[in-house]
PyMOL Python script that loads the backbone (N, CA, C, O; Angstrom):
from pymol import cmd

cmd.read_pdbstr("""\
ATOM      1  N   MET A   1     -22.703  -2.206  -2.645  1.00  0.00           N
ATOM      2  CA  MET A   1     -23.261  -2.149  -1.148  1.00  0.00           C
ATOM      3  C   MET A   1     -23.449  -0.823  -0.805  1.00  0.00           C
ATOM      4  O   MET A   1     -22.527  -0.017  -0.933  1.00  0.00           O
ATOM      5  N   ALA A   2     -24.536  -0.502  -0.386  1.00  0.00           N
ATOM      6  CA  ALA A   2     -24.864   0.996   0.033  1.00  0.00           C
ATOM      7  C   ALA A   2     -24.275   1.116   1.402  1.00  0.00           C
ATOM      8  O   ALA A   2     -24.290   0.168   2.188  1.00  0.00           O
ATOM      9  N   ALA A   3     -23.807   2.166   1.658  1.00  0.00           N
ATOM     10  CA  ALA A   3     -23.261   2.715   3.186  1.00  0.00           C
ATOM     11  C   ALA A   3     -23.915   2.411   4.150  1.00  0.00           C
ATOM     12  O   ALA A   3     -23.280   2.126   5.166  1.00  0.00           O
ATOM     13  N   ALA A   4     -25.317   2.361   4.193  1.00  0.00           N
ATOM     14  CA  ALA A   4     -25.895   1.988   5.535  1.00  0.00           C
ATOM     15  C   ALA A   4     -26.178   0.680   5.505  1.00  0.00           C
ATOM     16  O   ALA A   4     -26.873   0.314   6.453  1.00  0.00           O
ATOM     17  N   GLU A   5     -25.857  -0.197   4.690  1.00  0.00           N
ATOM     18  CA  GLU A   5     -26.058  -1.800   4.734  1.00  0.00           C
ATOM     19  C   GLU A   5     -25.131  -2.360   5.724  1.00  0.00           C
ATOM     20  O   GLU A   5     -23.911  -2.200   5.719  1.00  0.00           O
ATOM     21  N   LYS A   6     -25.824  -3.038   6.580  1.00  0.00           N
ATOM     22  CA  LYS A   6     -25.096  -3.668   7.488  1.00  0.00           C
ATOM     23  C   LYS A   6     -24.872  -5.099   7.323  1.00  0.00           C
ATOM     24  O   LYS A   6     -25.906  -5.762   7.237  1.00  0.00           O
ATOM     25  N   LEU A   7     -23.737  -5.752   7.255  1.00  0.00           N
ATOM     26  CA  LEU A   7     -23.333  -7.093   6.964  1.00  0.00           C
ATOM     27  C   LEU A   7     -23.106  -7.921   8.439  1.00  0.00           C
ATOM     28  O   LEU A   7     -22.775  -7.272   9.431  1.00  0.00           O
ATOM     29  N   VAL A   8     -23.258  -9.044   8.499  1.00  0.00           N
ATOM     30  CA  VAL A   8     -23.202  -9.716   9.718  1.00  0.00           C
ATOM     31  C   VAL A   8     -22.436 -10.967   9.372  1.00  0.00           C
ATOM     32  O   VAL A   8     -22.562 -11.640   8.350  1.00  0.00           O
ATOM     33  N   THR A   9     -21.429 -11.219  10.625  1.00  0.00           N
ATOM     34  CA  THR A   9     -20.810 -12.462  10.219  1.00  0.00           C
ATOM     35  C   THR A   9     -20.460 -13.191  11.568  1.00  0.00           C
ATOM     36  O   THR A   9     -20.709 -12.480  12.542  1.00  0.00           O
ATOM     37  N   THR A  10     -20.037 -14.208  11.819  1.00  0.00           N
ATOM     38  CA  THR A  10     -19.729 -14.851  12.940  1.00  0.00           C
ATOM     39  C   THR A  10     -18.427 -15.328  13.168  1.00  0.00           C
ATOM     40  O   THR A  10     -17.807 -15.837  12.235  1.00  0.00           O
ATOM     41  N   VAL A  11     -17.811 -15.206  14.562  1.00  0.00           N
ATOM     42  CA  VAL A  11     -16.408 -15.578  14.751  1.00  0.00           C
ATOM     43  C   VAL A  11     -16.505 -17.151  15.017  1.00  0.00           C
ATOM     44  O   VAL A  11     -17.379 -17.613  15.752  1.00  0.00           O
ATOM     45  N   SER A  12     -15.713 -17.810  14.483  1.00  0.00           N
ATOM     46  CA  SER A  12     -15.807 -19.347  14.779  1.00  0.00           C
ATOM     47  C   SER A  12     -14.869 -19.913  16.093  1.00  0.00           C
ATOM     48  O   SER A  12     -14.010 -19.205  16.618  1.00  0.00           O
ATOM     49  N   THR A  13     -15.047 -20.720  16.350  1.00  0.00           N
ATOM     50  CA  THR A  13     -14.440 -21.548  17.516  1.00  0.00           C
ATOM     51  C   THR A  13     -13.021 -21.187  17.636  1.00  0.00           C
ATOM     52  O   THR A  13     -12.418 -20.951  18.683  1.00  0.00           O
ATOM     53  N   LYS A  14     -12.489 -21.170  16.246  1.00  0.00           N
ATOM     54  CA  LYS A  14     -10.676 -20.961  16.213  1.00  0.00           C
ATOM     55  C   LYS A  14     -10.507 -19.514  16.002  1.00  0.00           C
ATOM     56  O   LYS A  14      -9.433 -19.026  15.652  1.00  0.00           O
ATOM     57  N   GLY A  15     -11.655 -18.782  16.235  1.00  0.00           N
ATOM     58  CA  GLY A  15     -11.272 -17.089  16.195  1.00  0.00           C
ATOM     59  C   GLY A  15     -11.450 -16.552  14.694  1.00  0.00           C
ATOM     60  O   GLY A  15     -11.281 -15.354  14.465  1.00  0.00           O
ATOM     61  N   GLN A  16     -11.793 -17.449  13.676  1.00  0.00           N
ATOM     62  CA  GLN A  16     -11.806 -17.016  12.377  1.00  0.00           C
ATOM     63  C   GLN A  16     -13.146 -16.212  12.042  1.00  0.00           C
ATOM     64  O   GLN A  16     -14.169 -16.474  12.673  1.00  0.00           O
ATOM     65  N   VAL A  17     -13.138 -15.397  11.216  1.00  0.00           N
ATOM     66  CA  VAL A  17     -14.167 -14.383  10.680  1.00  0.00           C
ATOM     67  C   VAL A  17     -14.142 -14.344   8.988  1.00  0.00           C
ATOM     68  O   VAL A  17     -13.264 -13.879   8.261  1.00  0.00           O
ATOM     69  N   ILE A  18     -15.473 -15.026   8.603  1.00  0.00           N
ATOM     70  CA  ILE A  18     -15.473 -14.838   7.067  1.00  0.00           C
ATOM     71  C   ILE A  18     -16.055 -13.710   6.599  1.00  0.00           C
ATOM     72  O   ILE A  18     -17.243 -13.501   6.845  1.00  0.00           O
ATOM     73  N   LEU A  19     -15.302 -12.821   5.858  1.00  0.00           N
ATOM     74  CA  LEU A  19     -15.620 -11.595   5.176  1.00  0.00           C
ATOM     75  C   LEU A  19     -16.861 -11.741   3.944  1.00  0.00           C
ATOM     76  O   LEU A  19     -16.687 -12.523   3.009  1.00  0.00           O
ATOM     77  N   PRO A  20     -17.842 -11.089   4.030  1.00  0.00           N
ATOM     78  CA  PRO A  20     -18.872 -11.151   2.915  1.00  0.00           C
ATOM     79  C   PRO A  20     -18.146 -11.241   1.568  1.00  0.00           C
ATOM     80  O   PRO A  20     -17.055 -10.706   1.368  1.00  0.00           O
ATOM     81  N   SER A  21     -18.723 -11.849   0.793  1.00  0.00           N
ATOM     82  CA  SER A  21     -18.110 -11.806  -0.653  1.00  0.00           C
ATOM     83  C   SER A  21     -18.053 -10.428  -1.124  1.00  0.00           C
ATOM     84  O   SER A  21     -17.115 -10.066  -1.835  1.00  0.00           O
ATOM     85  N   SER A  22     -19.005  -9.618  -0.774  1.00  0.00           N
ATOM     86  CA  SER A  22     -19.187  -8.272  -1.646  1.00  0.00           C
ATOM     87  C   SER A  22     -18.125  -7.500  -1.103  1.00  0.00           C
ATOM     88  O   SER A  22     -17.725  -6.611  -1.856  1.00  0.00           O
ATOM     89  N   ILE A  23     -17.503  -7.606   0.108  1.00  0.00           N
ATOM     90  CA  ILE A  23     -16.400  -7.062   0.563  1.00  0.00           C
ATOM     91  C   ILE A  23     -15.061  -7.233  -0.084  1.00  0.00           C
ATOM     92  O   ILE A  23     -14.232  -6.447  -0.541  1.00  0.00           O
ATOM     93  N   GLN A  24     -15.145  -8.683   0.051  1.00  0.00           N
ATOM     94  CA  GLN A  24     -13.993  -9.344  -0.687  1.00  0.00           C
ATOM     95  C   GLN A  24     -13.553  -8.992  -2.150  1.00  0.00           C
ATOM     96  O   GLN A  24     -12.420  -8.858  -2.612  1.00  0.00           O
ATOM     97  N   LYS A  25     -14.858  -8.874  -2.780  1.00  0.00           N
ATOM     98  CA  LYS A  25     -14.678  -8.505  -4.284  1.00  0.00           C
ATOM     99  C   LYS A  25     -14.250  -6.928  -4.520  1.00  0.00           C
ATOM    100  O   LYS A  25     -13.410  -6.474  -5.297  1.00  0.00           O
ATOM    101  N   ARG A  26     -15.113  -6.248  -3.586  1.00  0.00           N
ATOM    102  CA  ARG A  26     -14.892  -4.710  -3.757  1.00  0.00           C
ATOM    103  C   ARG A  26     -13.206  -4.100  -3.444  1.00  0.00           C
ATOM    104  O   ARG A  26     -12.583  -3.203  -4.012  1.00  0.00           O
ATOM    105  N   ARG A  27     -12.815  -5.014  -2.297  1.00  0.00           N
ATOM    106  CA  ARG A  27     -11.474  -4.610  -1.906  1.00  0.00           C
ATOM    107  C   ARG A  27     -10.513  -5.477  -2.876  1.00  0.00           C
ATOM    108  O   ARG A  27      -9.362  -5.040  -2.840  1.00  0.00           O
ATOM    109  N   GLU A  28     -10.635  -6.309  -3.518  1.00  0.00           N
ATOM    110  CA  GLU A  28      -9.764  -7.308  -4.271  1.00  0.00           C
ATOM    111  C   GLU A  28      -9.032  -8.235  -3.528  1.00  0.00           C
ATOM    112  O   GLU A  28      -7.957  -8.689  -3.920  1.00  0.00           O
ATOM    113  N   TRP A  29      -9.689  -8.605  -2.231  1.00  0.00           N
ATOM    114  CA  TRP A  29      -9.132  -9.424  -1.357  1.00  0.00           C
ATOM    115  C   TRP A  29      -9.252 -10.911  -1.590  1.00  0.00           C
ATOM    116  O   TRP A  29     -10.073 -11.592  -0.975  1.00  0.00           O
ATOM    117  N   ASP A  30      -8.382 -11.426  -2.529  1.00  0.00           N
ATOM    118  CA  ASP A  30      -8.428 -12.964  -2.750  1.00  0.00           C
ATOM    119  C   ASP A  30      -8.007 -13.860  -1.478  1.00  0.00           C
ATOM    120  O   ASP A  30      -7.644 -13.378  -0.405  1.00  0.00           O
ATOM    121  N   ALA A  31      -8.089 -14.960  -1.703  1.00  0.00           N
ATOM    122  CA  ALA A  31      -7.612 -15.978  -0.605  1.00  0.00           C
ATOM    123  C   ALA A  31      -6.163 -15.970  -0.448  1.00  0.00           C
ATOM    124  O   ALA A  31      -5.419 -16.074  -1.423  1.00  0.00           O
ATOM    125  N   GLY A  32      -5.771 -15.859   0.652  1.00  0.00           N
ATOM    126  CA  GLY A  32      -4.440 -15.885   0.895  1.00  0.00           C
ATOM    127  C   GLY A  32      -3.993 -14.133   1.169  1.00  0.00           C
ATOM    128  O   GLY A  32      -2.901 -13.843   1.657  1.00  0.00           O
ATOM    129  N   THR A  33      -4.665 -13.442   0.907  1.00  0.00           N
ATOM    130  CA  THR A  33      -4.339 -11.906   1.240  1.00  0.00           C
ATOM    131  C   THR A  33      -4.162 -11.801   2.560  1.00  0.00           C
ATOM    132  O   THR A  33      -4.977 -12.199   3.393  1.00  0.00           O
ATOM    133  N   ARG A  34      -2.892 -11.160   2.852  1.00  0.00           N
ATOM    134  CA  ARG A  34      -2.497 -10.740   4.208  1.00  0.00           C
ATOM    135  C   ARG A  34      -2.941  -9.590   4.611  1.00  0.00           C
ATOM    136  O   ARG A  34      -2.652  -8.626   3.901  1.00  0.00           O
ATOM    137  N   LEU A  35      -3.618  -9.394   5.634  1.00  0.00           N
ATOM    138  CA  LEU A  35      -4.139  -8.134   6.490  1.00  0.00           C
ATOM    139  C   LEU A  35      -3.715  -7.849   7.672  1.00  0.00           C
ATOM    140  O   LEU A  35      -3.474  -8.700   8.528  1.00  0.00           O
ATOM    141  N   LEU A  36      -3.587  -6.613   7.821  1.00  0.00           N
ATOM    142  CA  LEU A  36      -3.038  -6.156   9.011  1.00  0.00           C
ATOM    143  C   LEU A  36      -4.363  -5.871  10.000  1.00  0.00           C
ATOM    144  O   LEU A  36      -5.344  -5.272   9.561  1.00  0.00           O
ATOM    145  N   VAL A  37      -4.301  -6.298  11.206  1.00  0.00           N
ATOM    146  CA  VAL A  37      -5.521  -6.036  12.142  1.00  0.00           C
ATOM    147  C   VAL A  37      -5.229  -4.963  12.973  1.00  0.00           C
ATOM    148  O   VAL A  37      -4.087  -4.992  13.432  1.00  0.00           O
ATOM    149  N   GLU A  38      -6.034  -3.877  13.354  1.00  0.00           N
ATOM    150  CA  GLU A  38      -5.909  -2.760  14.279  1.00  0.00           C
ATOM    151  C   GLU A  38      -6.975  -2.754  15.198  1.00  0.00           C
ATOM    152  O   GLU A  38      -8.125  -2.711  14.761  1.00  0.00           O
ATOM    153  N   ASP A  39      -6.755  -2.793  16.431  1.00  0.00           N
ATOM    154  CA  ASP A  39      -7.991  -2.373  17.332  1.00  0.00           C
ATOM    155  C   ASP A  39      -7.959  -0.812  17.476  1.00  0.00           C
ATOM    156  O   ASP A  39      -7.008  -0.104  17.809  1.00  0.00           O
ATOM    157  N   THR A  40      -9.277  -0.447  17.130  1.00  0.00           N
ATOM    158  CA  THR A  40      -9.488   0.885  17.336  1.00  0.00           C
ATOM    159  C   THR A  40     -10.601   1.183  18.358  1.00  0.00           C
ATOM    160  O   THR A  40     -11.231   0.189  18.716  1.00  0.00           O
ATOM    161  N   PRO A  41     -10.946   2.313  18.873  1.00  0.00           N
ATOM    162  CA  PRO A  41     -11.845   2.656  19.723  1.00  0.00           C
ATOM    163  C   PRO A  41     -13.224   2.360  19.154  1.00  0.00           C
ATOM    164  O   PRO A  41     -14.176   2.006  19.849  1.00  0.00           O
ATOM    165  N   GLU A  42     -13.256   2.525  17.888  1.00  0.00           N
ATOM    166  CA  GLU A  42     -14.677   2.323  17.073  1.00  0.00           C
ATOM    167  C   GLU A  42     -14.810   0.956  16.491  1.00  0.00           C
ATOM    168  O   GLU A  42     -15.823   0.727  15.830  1.00  0.00           O
ATOM    169  N   GLY A  43     -13.735  -0.173  16.684  1.00  0.00           N
ATOM    170  CA  GLY A  43     -13.960  -1.424  16.267  1.00  0.00           C
ATOM    171  C   GLY A  43     -12.742  -1.977  15.702  1.00  0.00           C
ATOM    172  O   GLY A  43     -11.680  -1.447  16.028  1.00  0.00           O
ATOM    173  N   VAL A  44     -12.739  -3.151  14.753  1.00  0.00           N
ATOM    174  CA  VAL A  44     -11.422  -3.498  14.288  1.00  0.00           C
ATOM    175  C   VAL A  44     -11.227  -3.176  13.023  1.00  0.00           C
ATOM    176  O   VAL A  44     -12.066  -3.598  12.227  1.00  0.00           O
ATOM    177  N   LEU A  45     -10.176  -2.420  12.538  1.00  0.00           N
ATOM    178  CA  LEU A  45      -9.648  -2.072  11.250  1.00  0.00           C
ATOM    179  C   LEU A  45      -8.859  -3.134  10.513  1.00  0.00           C
ATOM    180  O   LEU A  45      -7.833  -3.488  11.094  1.00  0.00           O
ATOM    181  N   LEU A  46      -9.108  -3.678   9.430  1.00  0.00           N
ATOM    182  CA  LEU A  46      -8.606  -4.451   8.613  1.00  0.00           C
ATOM    183  C   LEU A  46      -8.047  -3.765   7.343  1.00  0.00           C
ATOM    184  O   LEU A  46      -8.835  -3.271   6.536  1.00  0.00           O
ATOM    185  N   LYS A  47      -6.509  -3.713   7.112  1.00  0.00           N
ATOM    186  CA  LYS A  47      -5.856  -3.088   5.944  1.00  0.00           C
ATOM    187  C   LYS A  47      -5.053  -4.163   5.299  1.00  0.00           C
ATOM    188  O   LYS A  47      -4.621  -5.155   5.887  1.00  0.00           O
ATOM    189  N   PRO A  48      -4.888  -3.881   4.032  1.00  0.00           N
ATOM    190  CA  PRO A  48      -3.935  -4.943   3.387  1.00  0.00           C
ATOM    191  C   PRO A  48      -2.373  -4.798   4.215  1.00  0.00           C
ATOM    192  O   PRO A  48      -1.979  -3.744   4.715  1.00  0.00           O
ATOM    193  N   ALA A  49      -1.745  -5.866   4.227  1.00  0.00           N
ATOM    194  CA  ALA A  49      -0.521  -5.972   4.798  1.00  0.00           C
ATOM    195  C   ALA A  49       0.544  -5.212   3.468  1.00  0.00           C
ATOM    196  O   ALA A  49       0.257  -5.353   2.279  1.00  0.00           O
ATOM    197  N   PRO A  50       1.467  -4.616   3.824  1.00  0.00           N
ATOM    198  CA  PRO A  50       2.510  -4.076   2.692  1.00  0.00           C
ATOM    199  C   PRO A  50       3.214  -5.277   2.291  1.00  0.00           C
ATOM    200  O   PRO A  50       3.507  -6.103   3.156  1.00  0.00           O
ATOM    201  N   VAL A  51       3.549  -5.484   0.963  1.00  0.00           N
ATOM    202  CA  VAL A  51       4.150  -6.356   0.176  1.00  0.00           C
ATOM    203  C   VAL A  51       5.791  -6.374   0.819  1.00  0.00           C
ATOM    204  O   VAL A  51       6.435  -7.410   0.988  1.00  0.00           O
ATOM    205  N   PHE A  52       6.245  -5.098   1.102  1.00  0.00           N
ATOM    206  CA  PHE A  52       7.532  -4.959   1.305  1.00  0.00           C
ATOM    207  C   PHE A  52       7.673  -4.345   2.802  1.00  0.00           C
ATOM    208  O   PHE A  52       6.783  -3.607   3.225  1.00  0.00           O
ATOM    209  N   ALA A  53       8.747  -4.644   3.556  1.00  0.00           N
ATOM    210  CA  ALA A  53       9.113  -3.836   4.706  1.00  0.00           C
ATOM    211  C   ALA A  53       9.222  -2.502   4.580  1.00  0.00           C
ATOM    212  O   ALA A  53      10.012  -2.108   3.722  1.00  0.00           O
ATOM    213  N   GLU A  54       8.514  -1.542   5.341  1.00  0.00           N
ATOM    214  CA  GLU A  54       8.631  -0.201   5.307  1.00  0.00           C
ATOM    215  C   GLU A  54      10.183   0.092   5.507  1.00  0.00           C
ATOM    216  O   GLU A  54      10.874  -0.465   6.359  1.00  0.00           O
ATOM    217  N   THR A  55      10.628   1.043   4.602  1.00  0.00           N
ATOM    218  CA  THR A  55      12.237   1.429   4.272  1.00  0.00           C
ATOM    219  C   THR A  55      12.258   2.780   4.746  1.00  0.00           C
ATOM    220  O   THR A  55      11.288   3.476   4.445  1.00  0.00           O
ATOM    221  N   ARG A  56      13.221   3.309   5.462  1.00  0.00           N
ATOM    222  CA  ARG A  56      13.511   4.833   5.875  1.00  0.00           C
ATOM    223  C   ARG A  56      14.566   5.017   4.696  1.00  0.00           C
ATOM    224  O   ARG A  56      15.230   4.231   4.020  1.00  0.00           O
ATOM    225  N   PRO A  57      14.408   6.611   4.755  1.00  0.00           N
ATOM    226  CA  PRO A  57      15.321   6.964   3.571  1.00  0.00           C
ATOM    227  C   PRO A  57      16.747   6.892   3.969  1.00  0.00           C
ATOM    228  O   PRO A  57      17.695   6.797   3.190  1.00  0.00           O
ATOM    229  N   GLU A  58      16.810   6.954   5.457  1.00  0.00           N
ATOM    230  CA  GLU A  58      18.425   6.929   6.050  1.00  0.00           C
ATOM    231  C   GLU A  58      18.987   5.423   5.953  1.00  0.00           C
ATOM    232  O   GLU A  58      20.174   5.147   6.129  1.00  0.00           O
ATOM    233  N   ASP A  59      17.954   4.459   5.642  1.00  0.00           N
ATOM    234  CA  ASP A  59      18.392   2.960   5.472  1.00  0.00           C
ATOM    235  C   ASP A  59      19.022   2.935   4.115  1.00  0.00           C
ATOM    236  O   ASP A  59      19.946   2.157   3.877  1.00  0.00           O
ATOM    237  N   VAL A  60      18.566   3.736   3.247  1.00  0.00           N
ATOM    238  CA  VAL A  60      19.196   3.263   1.683  1.00  0.00           C
ATOM    239  C   VAL A  60      19.884   4.578   1.199  1.00  0.00           C
ATOM    240  O   VAL A  60      20.280   4.650   0.035  1.00  0.00           O
ATOM    241  N   PHE A  61      20.020   5.513   1.979  1.00  0.00           N
ATOM    242  CA  PHE A  61      20.683   6.711   1.370  1.00  0.00           C
ATOM    243  C   PHE A  61      22.081   6.265   1.040  1.00  0.00           C
ATOM    244  O   PHE A  61      22.847   5.591   1.729  1.00  0.00           O
ATOM    245  N   GLY A  62      22.258   6.783  -0.167  1.00  0.00           N
ATOM    246  CA  GLY A  62      23.889   6.227  -0.508  1.00  0.00           C
ATOM    247  C   GLY A  62      24.145   5.029  -0.955  1.00  0.00           C
ATOM    248  O   GLY A  62      25.308   4.697  -1.190  1.00  0.00           O
ATOM    249  N   SER A  63      23.004   4.110  -1.163  1.00  0.00           N
ATOM    250  CA  SER A  63      23.152   2.956  -1.533  1.00  0.00           C
ATOM    251  C   SER A  63      23.738   2.557  -2.864  1.00  0.00           C
ATOM    252  O   SER A  63      24.461   1.582  -3.071  1.00  0.00           O
ATOM    253  N   LEU A  64      23.343   3.404  -3.689  1.00  0.00           N
ATOM    254  CA  LEU A  64      24.064   3.470  -5.154  1.00  0.00           C
ATOM    255  C   LEU A  64      25.171   4.277  -5.333  1.00  0.00           C
ATOM    256  O   LEU A  64      25.184   5.468  -5.021  1.00  0.00           O
ATOM    257  N   ARG A  65      26.196   3.620  -5.872  1.00  0.00           N
ATOM    258  CA  ARG A  65      27.416   4.227  -6.208  1.00  0.00           C
ATOM    259  C   ARG A  65      27.293   5.277  -7.257  1.00  0.00           C
ATOM    260  O   ARG A  65      26.787   5.067  -8.359  1.00  0.00           O
ATOM    261  N   TYR A  66      27.833   6.537  -6.821  1.00  0.00           N
ATOM    262  CA  TYR A  66      27.856   7.632  -7.928  1.00  0.00           C
ATOM    263  C   TYR A  66      29.175   7.954  -7.746  1.00  0.00           C
ATOM    264  O   TYR A  66      29.690   7.959  -6.628  1.00  0.00           O
ATOM    265  N   SER A  67      29.905   8.287  -8.998  1.00  0.00           N
ATOM    266  CA  SER A  67      31.118   9.151  -8.846  1.00  0.00           C
ATOM    267  C   SER A  67      30.999  10.171  -9.804  1.00  0.00           C
ATOM    268  O   SER A  67      30.714   9.897 -10.969  1.00  0.00           O
ATOM    269  N   GLY A  68      31.230  11.565  -9.342  1.00  0.00           N
ATOM    270  CA  GLY A  68      30.983  12.641 -10.168  1.00  0.00           C
ATOM    271  C   GLY A  68      30.594  13.770  -9.138  1.00  0.00           C
ATOM    272  O   GLY A  68      30.416  13.655  -7.925  1.00  0.00           O
ATOM    273  N   ARG A  69      30.506  14.927  -9.962  1.00  0.00           N
ATOM    274  CA  ARG A  69      30.136  16.123  -8.913  1.00  0.00           C
ATOM    275  C   ARG A  69      28.717  15.773  -8.497  1.00  0.00           C
ATOM    276  O   ARG A  69      28.003  15.111  -9.251  1.00  0.00           O
ATOM    277  N   PRO A  70      28.296  16.201  -7.319  1.00  0.00           N
ATOM    278  CA  PRO A  70      26.879  16.237  -6.732  1.00  0.00           C
ATOM    279  C   PRO A  70      25.961  16.916  -7.667  1.00  0.00           C
ATOM    280  O   PRO A  70      26.392  17.930  -8.216  1.00  0.00           O
ATOM    281  N   LYS A  71      24.770  16.519  -7.935  1.00  0.00           N
ATOM    282  CA  LYS A  71      23.676  17.224  -8.705  1.00  0.00           C
ATOM    283  C   LYS A  71      23.092  18.385  -7.953  1.00  0.00           C
ATOM    284  O   LYS A  71      22.882  18.285  -6.744  1.00  0.00           O
ATOM    285  N   THR A  72      22.841  19.405  -8.574  1.00  0.00           N
ATOM    286  CA  THR A  72      22.069  20.328  -7.899  1.00  0.00           C
ATOM    287  C   THR A  72      20.512  20.128  -7.906  1.00  0.00           C
ATOM    288  O   THR A  72      19.991  19.325  -8.680  1.00  0.00           O
ATOM    289  N   LEU A  73      19.772  20.899  -7.003  1.00  0.00           N
ATOM    290  CA  LEU A  73      18.458  20.573  -7.009  1.00  0.00           C
ATOM    291  C   LEU A  73      17.849  20.738  -8.361  1.00  0.00           C
ATOM    292  O   LEU A  73      17.078  19.905  -8.837  1.00  0.00           O
ATOM    293  N   GLU A  74      18.185  21.744  -8.916  1.00  0.00           N
ATOM    294  CA  GLU A  74      17.442  22.165 -10.162  1.00  0.00           C
ATOM    295  C   GLU A  74      17.758  21.023 -11.100  1.00  0.00           C
ATOM    296  O   GLU A  74      16.919  20.499 -11.833  1.00  0.00           O
ATOM    297  N   GLU A  75      19.242  20.619 -11.011  1.00  0.00           N
ATOM    298  CA  GLU A  75      19.351  19.404 -12.162  1.00  0.00           C
ATOM    299  C   GLU A  75      18.447  18.148 -11.889  1.00  0.00           C
ATOM    300  O   GLU A  75      17.977  17.443 -12.781  1.00  0.00           O
ATOM    301  N   MET A  76      18.257  17.952 -10.484  1.00  0.00           N
ATOM    302  CA  MET A  76      17.349  16.655 -10.281  1.00  0.00           C
ATOM    303  C   MET A  76      16.229  16.948 -10.385  1.00  0.00           C
ATOM    304  O   MET A  76      15.536  15.977 -10.686  1.00  0.00           O
ATOM    305  N   ASP A  77      15.567  18.081 -10.251  1.00  0.00           N
ATOM    306  CA  ASP A  77      14.211  18.360 -10.870  1.00  0.00           C
ATOM    307  C   ASP A  77      13.963  18.338 -12.307  1.00  0.00           C
ATOM    308  O   ASP A  77      12.942  17.877 -12.817  1.00  0.00           O
ATOM    309  N   ALA A  78      15.065  18.921 -13.018  1.00  0.00           N
ATOM    310  CA  ALA A  78      14.997  18.572 -14.439  1.00  0.00           C
ATOM    311  C   ALA A  78      14.959  17.148 -14.854  1.00  0.00           C
ATOM    312  O   ALA A  78      14.307  16.770 -15.828  1.00  0.00           O
ATOM    313  N   GLY A  79      15.609  16.427 -14.164  1.00  0.00           N
ATOM    314  CA  GLY A  79      15.684  14.709 -14.517  1.00  0.00           C
ATOM    315  C   GLY A  79      14.262  14.444 -14.356  1.00  0.00           C
ATOM    316  O   GLY A  79      13.499  14.129 -15.269  1.00  0.00           O
ATOM    317  N   VAL A  80      13.939  14.605 -13.048  1.00  0.00           N
ATOM    318  CA  VAL A  80      12.696  14.096 -12.796  1.00  0.00           C
ATOM    319  C   VAL A  80      11.642  14.475 -13.748  1.00  0.00           C
ATOM    320  O   VAL A  80      10.787  13.612 -13.943  1.00  0.00           O
ATOM    321  N   LEU A  81      11.516  15.672 -14.428  1.00  0.00           N
ATOM    322  CA  LEU A  81      10.527  16.125 -15.078  1.00  0.00           C
ATOM    323  C   LEU A  81      10.707  15.597 -16.469  1.00  0.00           C
ATOM    324  O   LEU A  81       9.700  15.487 -17.168  1.00  0.00           O
ATOM    325  N   ALA A  82      11.814  15.277 -16.922  1.00  0.00           N
ATOM    326  CA  ALA A  82      12.214  14.767 -18.036  1.00  0.00           C
ATOM    327  C   ALA A  82      11.814  13.406 -18.070  1.00  0.00           C
ATOM    328  O   ALA A  82      11.395  12.988 -19.149  1.00  0.00           O
ATOM    329  N   GLU A  83      11.864  12.604 -17.065  1.00  0.00           N
ATOM    330  CA  GLU A  83      11.634  11.145 -16.808  1.00  0.00           C
ATOM    331  C   GLU A  83      10.089  11.091 -16.971  1.00  0.00           C
ATOM    332  O   GLU A  83       9.550  10.242 -17.681  1.00  0.00           O
ATOM    333  N   ALA A  84       9.465  11.952 -16.343  1.00  0.00           N
ATOM    334  CA  ALA A  84       7.879  12.185 -16.443  1.00  0.00           C
ATOM    335  C   ALA A  84       7.436  12.061 -17.818  1.00  0.00           C
ATOM    336  O   ALA A  84       6.738  11.210 -18.370  1.00  0.00           O
ATOM    337  N   ARG A  85       8.050  13.195 -18.274  1.00  0.00           N
ATOM    338  CA  ARG A  85       7.579  13.478 -19.726  1.00  0.00           C
ATOM    339  C   ARG A  85       7.952  12.253 -20.761  1.00  0.00           C
ATOM    340  O   ARG A  85       7.319  12.029 -21.792  1.00  0.00           O
ATOM    341  N   ARG A  86       8.837  11.669 -20.407  1.00  0.00           N
ATOM    342  CA  ARG A  86       9.273  10.498 -21.231  1.00  0.00           C
ATOM    343  C   ARG A  86       8.328   9.281 -21.201  1.00  0.00           C
ATOM    344  O   ARG A  86       7.993   8.576 -22.153  1.00  0.00           O
ATOM    345  N   ARG A  87       7.893   9.162 -19.622  1.00  0.00           N
ATOM    346  CA  ARG A  87       6.790   8.060 -19.202  1.00  0.00           C
ATOM    347  C   ARG A  87       5.496   8.353 -20.129  1.00  0.00           C
ATOM    348  O   ARG A  87       4.963   7.528 -20.871  1.00  0.00           O
ATOM    349  N   HIS A  88       5.101   9.692 -19.936  1.00  0.00           N
ATOM    350  CA  HIS A  88       3.902  10.031 -20.144  1.00  0.00           C
ATOM    351  C   HIS A  88       3.734   9.948 -22.015  1.00  0.00           C
ATOM    352  O   HIS A  88       2.727   9.565 -22.611  1.00  0.00           O
ATOM    353  N   ALA A  89       4.858  10.363 -22.558  1.00  0.00           N
ATOM    354  CA  ALA A  89       4.672  10.027 -24.036  1.00  0.00           C
ATOM    355  C   ALA A  89       4.559   8.783 -24.541  1.00  0.00           C
ATOM    356  O   ALA A  89       4.324   8.632 -25.739  1.00  0.00           O
ATOM    357  N   ARG A  90       4.696   7.829 -23.776  1.00  0.00           N
ATOM    358  CA  ARG A  90       4.749   6.390 -24.342  1.00  0.00           C
ATOM    359  C   ARG A  90       3.253   5.843 -23.960  1.00  0.00           C
ATOM    360  O   ARG A  90       2.838   4.845 -24.549  1.00  0.00           O
ATOM    361  N   ASP A  91       2.604   6.363 -23.173  1.00  0.00           N
ATOM    362  CA  ASP A  91       1.207   5.982 -22.865  1.00  0.00           C
ATOM    363  C   ASP A  91       0.107   6.307 -23.863  1.00  0.00           C
ATOM    364  O   ASP A  91      -1.059   5.997 -23.620  1.00  0.00           O
TER     365      ASP A  91
END
""", "prot")
cmd.dss("prot")
cmd.show_as("cartoon", "prot")
cmd.util.cbc("prot")
cmd.orient("prot")
C-alpha cells in the first residue's frame, strides 16, 4: 500500500470498525488480535496489546535465589558476552 493511499471504513451501529485486509495482513493482525486504542490529537492510534503485563525491575529484583559472592559488573558483562557468542555460534 502506498503511503499516500487513503483507505475508508465505516463505524457500525455497535461501534465496530473493520480494518482493510491490506493493513491486517501487513501488520499480521489475525482475528482475535488484541489492540490498544489511544486517542491522539491526530486521530486514533491502534497498537498490539502486550502479551504480558508490564513488569518493573523492582517488582522482580532478587526473585531468583543466589548464594555466593555478588558478581562484579565485569563478570556479568563477560557472562552476557559468552552467552551471546554461544547463541550466535549455533545459528
